[in-house]
C-alpha positions in Angstrom: 13.8 3.3 -7.2 14.1 3.2 -3.7 13.0 -0.2 -2.1 13.7 -3.4 -3.9 11.1 -4.2 -6.3 9.2 -3.9 -9.6 7.1 -0.4 -10.3 5.0 0.9 -13.1 3.6 4.3 -13.0 0.0 5.1 -15.0 0.9 7.3 -17.8 -2.5 7.6 -18.4 -4.2 10.9 -18.5 -6.3 11.1 -14.8 -10.0 10.4 -13.9 -11.9 11.9 -11.3 -13.3 8.6 -11.1 -11.3 6.1 -10.1 -7.7 5.4 -11.2 -4.5 3.5 -10.8 -2.2 6.0 -9.7 0.5 3.6 -9.4 1.3 -0.4 -9.0 4.0 -2.0 -7.7 5.6 -5.6 -6.3 8.1 -5.4 -3.6 10.6 -7.9 -3.6 11.9 -9.2 -0.2 13.5 -5.3 1.2 13.9 -5.3 4.9 14.1 -1.1 4.6 11.3 -1.0 3.1 9.3 1.4 5.2 6.3 4.2 4.2 4.4 6.6 6.2 1.7 8.5 4.7 0.0 10.8 6.5 -3.7 13.2 4.5 -3.1 11.4 0.9 -5.6 11.5 -0.8 -4.6 7.5 -2.5 -5.6 4.5 -1.7 -3.0 1.5 -0.9 -5.2 -2.2 -1.7 -1.8 -4.7 -0.8 -2.2 -8.1 -1.5 1.5 -9.9 1.1 2.2 -13.7 -1.3 4.6 -14.7 1.7 6.8 -13.2 4.6 6.0 -10.7 7.0 4.5 -7.2 7.5 3.0 -4.4 9.9 0.9 -1.3 10.1 1.0 0.8 12.0 -2.1 4.0 13.0 -3.0 5.2 16.1 -0.3 4.1 17.8 -1.4 0.5 17.3 0.5 -1.6 15.5 -0.9 -4.9 13.3 1.2 -7.0 11.6 -0.1 -9.2 8.1 1.0 -12.9 7.1 1.5 -14.3 3.3 -1.8 -14.3 1.4 -3.8 -11.7 4.1 -5.1 -8.7 1.5 -4.5 -5.3 3.5 -6.8 -2.0 2.1 -6.1 1.5 3.3 -8.1 4.1 2.5 -7.4 8.0 1.8 -6.4 11.0 4.3 -4.6 8.7 7.3 -1.7 8.2 9.3 0.3 5.3 9.3 3.5 3.5 8.5 4.0 0.7 6.2 7.1 -1.5 7.1 8.4 -5.2 6.3 9.7 -7.2 8.9 13.2 -7.9 8.3 12.9 -11.8 9.1 10.7 -13.2 7.2 11.1 -10.7 4.6 8.1 -9.5 2.4 7.2 -10.3 -1.4 4.3 -7.4 -1.4 1.9 -6.6 -4.7 0.5 -3.4 -4.3 -1.9 0.0 -5.6 -2.3 3.4 -5.4 -5.6 4.0 -6.5 -7.1 7.4 -6.0 -11.0 9.1 -7.3 -14.3 9.8 -6.2 -15.5 6.2 -7.0 -12.9 5.0 -4.0 -14.4 7.7 -2.2 -17.4 6.5 -2.6 -17.4 3.3 -2.0 -15.2 3.5 1.4 -17.1 5.9 3.5 -20.7 4.1 2.2 
């Protein structure tokens, strides 16, 4: 565990159609910051409370309690916590051909 989170790793055999690679719940951690570039993983997240920021192509967007985010594969981004309004963030990392097909159509 790197951050204050409950983390689940899927130990099932990989399915090329669609599978949840990892899941977790971030629990009010002001140090939460992840960066991705050219990843094959989609991230689906829901912010239960607090505030978070999403940075992509030089733009910064915030999302608040009750909002969701879907991050596609193969983009460069940074996702990080607000240091005052600490987030409780539920997330799934998903891979597979079905996700790619759904997102690209």
